N, C-alpha and C positions, 0 to 999 in steps of 0.2 A: 969628560965634562959632565957636570951634574944636570939632570933633567929639571926644567922649570916646574914649580909646584902649581897644581891647579888652583884656580881662584874660587874661593867659597862664594856662591851667589848671594848668600845672606848679607855680605858686606859690600855688594855692588850697589852704588847709589844710582837712582834713576834721574834722568834729566829733569830739571825743575819745570813745572807747568804741564807735564804730561800725566794723564790719569791711566790707571790700569785698563786694559782693553776689556777685561771682564766686566767692569762697572759700566762701561759704555754700551756693551752688548745687552746688559740687563735693562738699561734705560730704554734702548730701542725696542726690546721685546715688550716692555711695559706699555710704551706708547702704541705699539702695534696692536696689543691686546685690547687696549681701551678703544682704539679706532674700530676694531672688529666688533666689540660689544655695542658701540654706538650704531654701526651700520645694521647689526642684527636687530637692535631696538627699532630703528626706522622701518624695518621690513616686517618683523614679527608682530609688533603692536597693531599696525593697521590690519594685518590679516586676522589677528585675534578679534579685533573690534568688528570687522566685517562679518565674522561668524556669529556675532551676537545680535546683529541688526534684525528687526522684525520685517518680514516680507509677506505681502498679501496679494490676492488676486484683485488687481485694480483696474485692468483694462476692459473696455466694453466688449461684450460677446455677441451683441445683437445690433442691428442697424448698420447702415453704410457709413464707413469712416473715410476721411480724406486720404489721398495718396501720400506716401512718404515724401518728405521734403528734403531739401539740401540741409545738412547739419542735423542737430539733435535738439529736440524741444522737451523741457522738463516742466511739469506742473508742480509748483510748490505751494502748499497750504499750511497755514497755522490753524490748528483745530482747537476749539474750546471744550472738547470732551473732558469730562471730569471723572468718568467711571474708574479710571486707574489711579486716581489720587486718593490718598488716605485723608481722614478728617483733619489731621495735623497739617498736611500739605495744602488742603483747601483753605484752611485758616491762614497759613503763612502767605499764600499767593493771592488771597482775597478773591477766590473764584466763585463763591456762592455754590448752590446745590442744583443748578438747572440741569434737567435731564437731557439726554441726546447730545449730538455733536453738530456744531456749526463751524463755518470757516471764518476766523477772525481776519485772515489775510489770504489773498489769492494772487499768485505771481506766476508768470510764464517766463522761463529763462531759455533763450534760444542760443545755442552754441553752434555757429556756422563752421563750415569746413575751412573758411578763411575769412578774415575780417573781425571786427569787434563783437564780443558777446553782448547780447541785449537782454536786460531784465525789465519786463513790463508788468506794472501793477494793474490789477483788475479790481476796481472798487467793488466791494461786496454787495453794494446796493444797485449794481448795474442790472437793468431790467432786460431780460431776454427770454426766449421760448425754452422751457424745460420739457423735454420729451415726456408726454403722458401727464403733464401737470399744468399746461398752459403757460402764460407769461407771468413771470414773477422775478424777484431779486435772485441773482445767481447764487447768493449765499444759501438759498432754500434748497438748491439741488443736492447739497451735501447732506442736509437734514432729511430730505425725501429718500435719499439713498441709505439712510440709517448708518451714516459714518463710512459707507463704502464709496469710493470716489468714482466708480464707473459712470454714474449718471452725471456727475459734475463734468467729467471728461467729455462725455457725449455732448453735453450742453455747450461747452466751450469750443469743441471742434466744429459743431454746427454753426456757431456764431462767427468764428474766426476763419474757418476753412483751413486751419493749420493742424496737422496731425500731432498729437501729443505722444511722445515716445516713452516717457517715464514719469513716475509720480513720487514725490517726496513730501511727507507730512511731519510736522513738528507739533507736539502737544504743549499745553501750558507748563507742566512741570519740567518737561524736557528743555524748553526754551530757557527757563530760569537756570537750570543746571549747566547749560552751555555757557551762559554769561559768567556764572561763578567759576567754572572750570578754567576760563582764560584770565581770571583775576579781575573781572569787572570790565566795563567798557566806558571810555570817556566820551561824553556827549557835551556839545557846546550849545546851550539854549539861548536864543536871542532875547527871551523874556521868561519870567517865572511861569511855572505850570502848576496849577492846583486843580485836582479833579477828585471829588469824593467817591465817584463811582469806580474810578480806576485806582483809587487809594494812593495817589501821589501828591506830594507837596514839594516841588523842586524849585530851587532858586535859579535866577538867571545866571548865565555864564558857564564856563567849562567845569565839569565835575565828573567823578567816577560813579557810575551806576552799577549796583549789584543786581543779581538776578530778579529780585522782587520789584525793585524800582524800574528796571529796564522793561519788565513785562507790563507794568502800568503805563510806562512812557509810550510803548507802541500800541497799547490798547485804547488809550484815551481818545474820545471823540469830541470832547467839549472844551478842553483846556486852552486850545489855541484859536478857537473860533472858526476853524476850517472844516469842521465835521469830518466826514470820511476822507476828504482829500488831504487834510493835514495828517491824518493817520497813515495813509499809504506812503506819504513822503517820509515820515519818521520810520516806517517799517523798512523801506528801501535803505535809508540811511543806516539803520541798525544792522541790517543784513550785511552791508558792505563793511561796516566797522568790525563785526564779528569775524567775517572771512579774512580780513586783513590781519587781525591780531592772531587768529588761530594759525595762520600760515607764516607768521613772523619768526625770525631767528630766536626771539626770546621764548618762543614755544618749543621749537625744535631742539634748542640747546639746553633745555631744562627737562630732564627725563621725567620728573614727577608731573610737571604741567603737561608734557606731551602725552603721557599715559592718560591723565585725567581728561584732556580734550578729546582724545581718540575714543576712549571708552564711554564717557558720559555723553559725548556728541552723538554716537550711534545709538546709545540707549534712548536718546530723545527722538530718534527718527523711525519712521515706517516707510518702506519703499515697495514698489511693485515687484512681483516675483520674476519678471522678465529682466530686471536690471542685474547686470553682472558687475564684478569688481571693476573692470575697466570702464564701464558706463559710470560707475560711482566716482572713479578717479576723474573722469571727464567733467562730471558735475562739480566736483571740488575745484577743479581748475577754472571752470566757468565762474564759480562764486568768487574765486580770487581775482579773476579778470574784472568783474563788475565793481570790485572794491577799489580799483585803481584806474589808471588812464587807458587800460585795455578794454574797457567796457562802456556800455551806454545804459543808463537807467531812466525810465520814463513811465508816465501813467497813460493808459489808453485814452485817446482824445474824447473829451466829453462835450456833448451838445446841449442836452436839456437836463437840468438838475431837479426837475419836479414832475417826473413821470408817475402817474397813478397806477397802482397795482391792485389786484384783488384783495379785499379785506380793508380797503381804505388807506393802505400805506402809500408812501411816496419813495420812488427810487430815482435813478439817474439813467439817462439815455446817452448812447455814444454819438459822436460826430461821425456818422456812417462813412462819408467819403474819405475822411482822414484815417479812420480805423481800418477801412478796407485797404488803403494804400500801405499802411503800416504792416499789416499781416501778409499782404502780397509780397512785400519786400523780405519779410522773414522767411516766407515759404520758398522764395527764390534764393535765399542765402545772401541777399544783397543788403548788407547792414552798414556799409561804409558811409552812406549818406544820412544815417540817423543820428540825431543829437539828443543829449540828455535834457530832461525838462523836469 
């Protein structure tokens, strides 16, 4: 009997609808490689960005300080220092040429061990005792310290009884670059805002603000008739909007935007030397919390809006009983009863 002839594999047809296993494996390897690169980007870009951030000696080294409280408290300031801006940047941002540094915005963010994160705006015209300089607007403490925040931290700690654990500063140019890095921020204005000092002429309604217009929007003191109170409301509003957009999927899923936000964001910041990477991550998480339902935003209670200070100026005084109750709650980490205002 003759032996059956072997079948040439070249002439064997494959069942319809099945793809070669080799092609399937190639697809899975490609997807796996892309996922690995994505994870590496999420890890390495923040680490690289952290290595670039400026760190300074910010904490007071003299005088008695409050005891550590439950949770972590961050002092956030927006500085109007112009020394690091080029002539072209000063012209683009309409900052002028004033020497020295002052605080255009002052906020305390308290991240408790449990409960909602709280962001408290401190009007820069708040009158309080500045160690070694008598009573004046709190804004002057940063100027007296020649841009170093230690005196401002001592002043606020003495006034609030709350220990400040870390310091974060954002400059003029840095603020504008953060806004531009996230592709602008949408703001909805109840009425038009025009302020020649802040160099803005904004229409009423929802609109996208670039870095320059956003800077003018948060700096304006005259456009809405609310003076410093209107400004601190807009500053809190902008902080929340930036944090929300910077942490959105549209940022994380866009490698170019993610890189720009991470690197330009930290280039805009100065922090205290005691802050570690985990502290900064906690700060970022707190910022994200106050941009949504997981946080509370408010202004320190004000009692008198016409307090006289040395030199003939007028500042604002706090409603002391309400302010003490607020900071007592923060110190105890009891933030559940606080409401946004």
